[in-house]
C-alpha positions, 0 to 999 in steps of 0.5 A: 454903268448904264447899259448901251442903247443898242443892248436895251434895243436888241431886248425890246427888239426880242420881245416885239416880235415875241409878242407879235408871233403870239399875238398873229392868229395861231395859225401862223408860223405854228413851230410843232405846236406851241401855239395850239395853247395861245387862241383868243377866246371869247367871251358870251358877247362876242361868239352868242351863247348862254348868260344865265341867274338861278336864283335858290328858292330852298323849302319853308324853313331850311335856309341858304347859308353861304357855304350851302352855295358855293357847293351848289356852285360846284356842282353845277359847275361839274355840269357845264364841263360834262356839257364841253363848252367852252370857256365856261363862268360859273360864279356865286351873285349875292346871297342866293343866285348863282351866275352861269355864262356858257359861250357857245352852246349849242341847246340852250333850254337843255342847259338849263334843265341839267343847270336846275336839277338838285345836286344827286348825293349817295354814300355808297358800298363798293364791295370787293371793287372799289373806284378810284375818285373822278370815276362815274359809276352806276349805282341803285338806290335802296328803299329808304332811300328817297333823295331826288334824283340827278337828271339824266342829262347830267352825266354820260353813259355809265359801263361796269359794276354797279355799287349799292348806296347807303344813304343819300342827300336827303338822309345828310343834315349838315357837313362841315370841317373839323378837327380831331383832339390831334388837330388834324383837319377833318370833314365832319358830318351829320345824318337824319335819325334814318340815314343814322340808322340806316349808315350804322347798319352798314358801317358797324359790319363792314369795320375795315371796307370801304365805302365811296362819297358819289356827287352826281355819280362820280366818284369825290372820295374814297374812304376806309370805315374805322370804326362804326359810324351813325348819327354823326362822324368825320372824313379823315386823310385829306389835308385843308382844302380838299376837306374844305373843299368834299364839305362843300360838295357834301353842302350842295349834295346835301342841298334837295332845294330846287334852283330857278331861273331869275334870269335869261338872255341869249346871245346869237353867233350873228352878233356876236361876230357883228360885234368883233367886227365892229370893234375892230373897225373902232379900235383901227380907227381910234389907232390911225385918227391917234397915229395922226394926231401925234406925228402932226403935232410931236412930228419925230418924237411922234412918229417913234410913240405909234412905234411904241403904240404897236408894240405896246398893242402886239404886247398886250394881246399877246398878255391878253392870250398867255393869262387868259383873258376871256374878252369880251365887248366892256373888255375890248373897251377896256382894251382900247381906252388903255390905248389912251392912257398909252398916249397920253404918256406920252403926250407927258413926257413930250411935252415936257420936252418941248419945256425944256427946248424952249427953256434954252435947253440941248436936245440931249438934255431936253430930253432925258428931263423931258422922261425924268420929269414927266415921270412921275406924274406917268407913274401916280395916275397909272398906280391911281388906274391899276387901282381903282381896277382891281376895285372894279374886278371885287366888285364885279366878282362879288355881284356877279358882273363879269363885263364889270370884270372884263373891263377891269380886267383888259384896263388893268393889262394895259395900263401896266404895259402903256408903263414899259412902252411909254418910258423904256420902249419910247424912251431908248428910240429917242436916246437911239436916234441922239447917238446918230445926230438925226435931231439936226433940226428943232422943228423936228422935236415940235418947237418952233423956234430957231435958237442956236442953244437947241443942237444936239451937243451935251 
């Protein structure tokens, strides 16, 4: 038995109220701080900031593979997070580039210098006072170590004990995930000849004690020495994901290569605010024109579609806050385009409804037939669009084009929500009016005819 129409309307009302509450500004009806985490995340082109493309330029004879580039990306991301930037984007692009977007950054030049500094990897002697993973530590490089030190601005001032560095990234030849003879996943690493001598000398006299692996003065792993380590060794006690992450971090520390700025773009906050104002104006004008057209052409169904469109807008904007989605100009364009597609679904339904009425169907039969017959077209077209959005998102991620990703993501969410509002919300609105026999005249449905069979029977 089908659920009563008013039950559906109650559910729609609850969803609309909840979505509207989330979509409205965070300081509106913010009970006990429940909405503190629900806010609009603005991208670079809306709040201003810095976009930089860093290109790896390794010394002659050294190659940049995907693992090394990914590890360097992780290191840059840690440094960016230490700058206190809100919603940064750090991702690889192509074979040798890293794209960094820093919305709201105050000092672009200082940020670039922090990102370009070569990662500093150290394996340290922790003595009897081992640090914890994530802790920042003071280290002293040994006399034989000639690693490139990290920029002083990368990490905050560190207080506490000073640890002695055994070997550094300059001594590490490679790091990779591997397995023991028992099938246990571990991190394997290899040292160069100089590093192997230093590491063997230390580990052979400290079996059973601990040493820590540090990148940019931050402890990323603490391991117990189980045997003397020479040119190659293993780090155990980690799960598969931790093994893969640590291998990448070690490679980034061993990657003694400079990062050059291939492209840099700064967006001022004034330009960003101007973009927001114009986007809001464009959205309101678009919504207004669509609403007027729907009401003039479809009359009562057009009015219902406008209410459904308002609910749709609240749902989509609430989803942007909940997921969350970082809004850019391209993302706003995708959202506005999805509004047009949401209306397009209603146009298909109402056009089919008018066709059924012209064939002599009663209003009730015509309404149900209009939704049933229009649904396959709505479903197929929207699913095709969503597949295209998924491909665009993957492509944008592959080439490091966050503009494409933002457009694809907002359009995908908008199209998915439009299927709900166009079919479920509008249909239940129509059924509600039919139950109360409000369609006493076919003219209110946009059909110019006086044939008696267009009544509300059936």
